[in-house]
N, C-alpha and C positions, 0 to 999 in steps of 0.2 A: 526330656520326656512332654514339658510344656510344647515345643515346638509341634510334634508329630499330634499332639494332641489336637492344638490351634486350627493341622488344616484340616482333620479330618473335619471340624466341627464349620470349619469354612464351604465345603465341600456338600453339604446336604441340603442344599437349597432344593425345591421343591420346581424343577422347570416344567414348564406351559407344553402342553402340548395341541397342537395346530391340527384341528382337523378340516379346514378346510379343501385341500387339495383331494383328500377321501371324500368332500360333500360333491365337487365339482364333477368329479369322477362317475357317483352313482347318478346326480341328475344326468350324466351322456349317455349310462351305458344306458339305464332304463330303458326309456325311449325307444335306443334303436334296438336291446331284446324283442320289447315286444313287436317293432316294427320290422324284424324278420324273421318273426314265427310263422311258420307254414299253418294255414288253416284246411284242416282238415274238411273233405266235401263226401256226406253220407248220402247213396243214393238207395232209394227203401223201393223193395222191386214187390205187388202182390201177385200172389199166385193165389189159382184155384187150385186143389190137390183133390181127386178124385174119389168123390164119397161110398162108391160102390150101388148106389140107390138107383142113380140112373142108367143102369147096364141094360134094361128093354128098351129104351131108346136109341141104344149105338149103334143096331142095325135097321133104324128109321131109313126108307129108300128115298124121301124127302126130302131130307137134311144130310149134308156133309160133314163129319168131323173130322176136319185136317192132320193130321198126323208129322212130325218131324221123327224118326227112329235113327238114332245113331249105332250103327255098329261097328267094328273094329275097324271095317274097312272100305264106308261109306258111308253115308248119308242118303237115304230112302224120306219121300214127302209121299204121305197115303192118304188115300181119301177114308178111313177109317170100318169099312168094311171088307178091307184085305186087299182093294186094286191098290195097284200103284200107280200114282200121279208122273214121278221120274224119279231115278236112281244115280244118284253124283258121289262118284266114287273121290278116291284120295288123289290129290295131284301132289308130287311130290313127295309123297310121305305125310300130307299136310289134310285135313280135311279141305275142300272149295267152299270157303262160308260166302268169297263173291256168287257164285251160281246158285249158292242157295237163296241168297238175296236178291236173283235173278229172277230165280221160282216166286220165291215167296210176292214179289212185288205183278209175277204176271196172271197167281191165282187171286193177288186183291183184286187187279181190274174183272174180271171174271167174276168175282164174289164181293162186291162193295160192301156190301153190309155185312159177311162176318166178320165177327172181333177176336174169335175164339180159336187157340190151335191148341195142339197136345207135343210135348219134346217126351219120347218114351228112349230111355238110355240105356244101358250096358251095366255092370257091376262097376266094368273097367277104364267108364269116360271119367276122364280128369276133368276138377276143377273149372278150369277156363273154359277148356273146349264149352263144358253147358253154359257158362255166360255169356260166352261170344255167339253161341245158336239163340240164344235168347234175346241176345240184343238184334241181330240180324231176319229173326221174323217179329219183333215189335218194333221196328223202324229202319228206314233207310234214308239217309240223307239226300236231299236234290233241291234242287238254285232256285227261287220263290222272289219275285220282283229283284233281284242281283244281293239276295243273301242266302247264306246256305242254312235250311233248315229238314230239321228231321220229319219225314212224312210217315204216317202211323198207317202199319200195318195189320196186324196183328195181335193187341195187346194184353189180350185175357192169355196167362198163358195156364197152362195146368203140368203138372210133370207124372211124371210114372216110369218103370221101370220096362225093360223092351222088351217081347216074346224072345223065348226060351230057343234060338234055334237049332233043329235036329240036327244030332249026333253032337251037340255040344256038349262040354262034360258038366255035368250041374252042382 
C-alpha cells in the first residue's frame, strides 16, 4: 500500500502552462481580422417633400416644374402643368433608365439654371426603381480631363404620389 501512495504523491506536481503559442496566434490574428473588415459607405440623399403651401405657383406659366411620373408601364417626363415632354415605355419589361438619363441631359442643356425636379410614384413602385430614377435625374457619368466624373443634372429632388389614372382601382 505504501507503494501505491508513493506513486500518487509523485504525480501531483503542478505543470507549467505555456501560453506563448496562443499569444503568437492572437498577435497575428487580430491585425488580419481588422484588415479584412469591410467598411460600409453610407450616402445621404437630401430630399424636399412638398409642403402644400406653394400650390398656387405650380401653374405659373413663366416657370417649368419638371416631373418624372413612374407608371406601371412607362416613365413620363412632364412639365408640371399637364404637358408631357417625353413618354419612355418599358423595354423588355424593364424601365428604360438610359433613355431617361438622355432626356434629363437634354432638359439640362435647355434649362441650365434649373436645379429641382419632382419624382411622382405609383403605390406599387419598388424601392430599387425609386433609387435608380433618383440617381438618373441627379447626375450622369461623363468624361472630363480623362477622368469619369458625375455631371450634375437636377440635384434637388422632391417626392410625391403619382396622380391616379382614370379607370384604375382606388
